N, C-alpha and C positions, 0 to 999 in steps of 0.2 A: 444414421448420423446423429450423434448426441449434440444437444444444444448447450453452448457455453453459458454459464451463469457466473456473474461476478459475486464472489463471496469472500469474506475474511477467513483465513484458515485458522484452525485450532492449534495444530502442532508445530507449524513451520514459522510462526510469527515470533518476532522478538519483543515488540511492545503490544501491538493490538492485532497483528496479522494483516494489516493493510497492504504492505509491500509484497508479502508472500501471496496474498490473494490476487493482486494485480499481476504479479509474475506468472502465476498459474493461468490466469485468464488470457494473457497475451502471449504465453509461451516463451517468456523471457526469464532469465535468472533474476530472482528478487533482489539480488545485490545491486543491480542497476537502478532499481527504483529507490533503494535505500540511499545510494550515492546521489541520486537526483534530489531527494528530499534534504540530504545533508548540505549539498551545494546551495539549495534554495534557502536553507536555514542560516547560512553563514552571514549574509548581509544585514542581519539584525533580528533574526528569529521569526518574525511574523510571516514573511513570504513562504517559509517552509512549514511552519507549525500550523498555520491556519488551514491550508488545504488538507494536511494530514488529519487534523481534528474533524474537519467536515467529512472527509472520506470515512473516518472511523465511525461517525454517526450514521452516515448514509448507507454504507455497504453492510448488508446483513451478515451475521455470523454463520459459518458453515455448520 
């Protein structure tokens, strides 16, 4: 059994590969993560942008 590792993807990402990496890790279509970040971004930007930037820094590149 292979161990799942959270990594940002190289080819599937639109901006930094955060959503595609999360989607691959959890087995969910990355579109859902993109939608969640978009919804969090709407009330003023910071609630969606800050977690995305933190994940961009914390999650290593594949």
